[in-house]
C-alpha positions, 0 to 999 in steps of 0.5 A, a space after each residue: 579328375 579323381 584317378 589315383 596313381 599306380 603303386 609304382 609312384 616313388 618306389 625307385 626314387 624313394 629307395 634311392 633317396 634313402 641311399 642318397 639323402 646327404 648333400 655334398 659338393 658345391 656343384 651339385 648344391 648349385 644344381 639343386 638350388 637352381 631346380 628349387 628356384 625353377 620349381 618356385 617359378 613354375 608353381 607361381 606362373 601356373 597358379 597365378 597365370 604369370 607368363 613373366 614367371 614362366 618366361 624366367 623359368 624357361 631362361 633358367 632351365 636353358 642355362 641349367 641344362 647346359 650347366 648340368 652337362 658337367 655332371 659326371 654320372 650319366 644316371 644323374 644327368 638323365 634325372 636332371 634332363 627328365 626334371 627339366 622336361 617335366 618342368 616344361 610339361 607342367 608349363 605347357 597348358 598355361 603357356 599356350 593359354 597365356 600366350 594368346 592374349 596381349 593382356 597376359 603377353 604384352 611382350 609377345 613371348 613365344 615358347 613351344 613347351 611341347 617341343 621343349 618337353 620332347 627335346 629333353 625327353 630325347 636328351 634324357 634317353 640318350 644320356 641314359 643309354 651311355 650309363 651302361 646300366 640296363 635298369 637306368 635306361 629302362 626306368 628312364 623310358 618308363 618316366 618318359 612314358 608317364 610324361 607323355 601320358 601327362 602331356 597328352 591329358 593336359 592338352 586334350 581340350 586344345 584344338 590341334 593337339 595330337 592326342 593320339 600321337 602322344 598316347 601312342 608315344 606314352 604306350 610305346 615308351 612304357 612298353 619299352 621300359 617293360 621289355 628292358 626290365 624296369 625296376 618298377 614291378 607294377 610297370 606291366 600293370 601300368 601298360 595294361 591300364 593305358 588301354 583303358 584310357 581314351 586318348 582324347 580325354 583329360 584322364 591320365 595315369 596320374 592326376 596333377 597333384 601326384 604328377 607334381 609329387 613324382 616331379 618333386 622326387 625327380 628333382 630330389 634325385 637330380 641332387 644326388 651328392 658326389 663324393 670323392 673316393 674315400 675308400 683306401 686302395 687295396 691293390 686288388 681287382 675291385 670286384 671278383 665273382 667266385 661262383 655264386 658270390 660277388 666280392 667288392 674289395 673297394 666297397 668292402 662287402 660280399 653278397 651271394 645268389 642262391 643258385 645259377 637262376 639268379 644274376 648280378 647286375 652292377 653299377 659301380 662308380 667312385 661315388 657309390 656301388 649298386 648291385 641288383 641280384 635278380 632272376 635271369 631273363 629266362 626265369 620268372 622275375 622275383 619282384 624287384 630282386 635284391 638291391 644293394 647300394 653302398 656309399 661313403 658317409 658324408 663328413 656331417 653323417 659321420 657324426 650321426 648315429 645309425 638311429 638318426 640316419 634311419 630316421 632321416 630315411 624314413 621321413 623321406 619314405 613317409 613323405 613319399 606315401 609309404 606306411 611303416 609297418 614295422 622297424 626293429 634294430 637288430 644285430 647283423 653280422 656283428 653290426 647294429 642294423 635296422 630291418 624295416 617293412 613298408 607298404 604302399 597302396 594305390 587305386 587302380 585306374 579303370 577298375 571297380 571302386 576300391 580296387 588297389 594295387 598294394 606292395 611291400 618293401 623290405 629294407 636293411 640299413 647298416 654302417 661299417 667302415 664309414 660306408 652306408 649299406 642299404 639292401 632292399 627288395 619290393 614286390 606286389 603284396 600278393 607275391 611278397 610272402 612267397 618271394 620273401 624267403 629267397 629274397 631274404 636269404 640273399 639279403 642275409 648272405 650280405 657280409 661287410 668286411 
């Protein structure tokens, strides 16, 4: 298979990994270690045709799914449940084949990996609905849609495989993600490209190696640190909207929209704050809008320079397939900061050879009062220059205090 992925791959998770690149807390460390352990088992089981390894992975996943229910943040739990579903998806083809022969399955082990995949898809969506953030739910729908397409392609050659049913589920979930306003600006193009795929074929939106890369990003996202609140209590209402300006006294910043055609979308917890400034639903979308994320520095990070923190983030982005077009250290509101421009290009499924979807992403990273702030926006390359002035104006309105 030679299909390359759309530009959506890793964009949201790469941005999140920039913000959440630290590790903290024994419990989240345990979840991370279990995910890494299962990843090794599944890789070995699939590559070596070892059903015992896949059986052990299944038992570990069942325990992990129960343990993960202790996670406090619905968005993190949904990411774990998606990661679990993707493990079963990666196992599905091998499990079906290895269970057939007494030589490879002397114990008579039975696992319906398709059913387990769908079970955890449903759990991830149910969890995302409790998050209270429309974008979290939309992005979960998007990943479930990509997962259904990968599952369909992996089982296309098997007698009795419900290729048409899985294809329709893939299309329905991606369509729902688009309707809800997923953070992936290429989601509409993905939905259209699904129409170029034959349900019974082995062709998928993502070839296996890219799907595994996406799964790896999910595993990393599932390992988000959870910090105890370290922001001193001010005794005032944390978030105040004053006309076109939003002020957050807990996380110590303000940010403004340019006019009433933009709206604020918030996801604020004790562990982090995330705000998206995006066009109102009745207005044309402006790429991803401006995304602002704030979180406390971990104890280890407090000993790092801003240069070291940024280098750590850029390493993650480079591994995710981004090209660093430019980076410069600047003075921003009296603070040291980095402005970074990245690009990403992917071959388009179903188009002429050489056709690509290209995107650009802008990042501003700074630290104030031991809080790491990351502001970002991304857009398709053809729209980036036109959208840049308005989006950069919103970034420039950000003021830490």
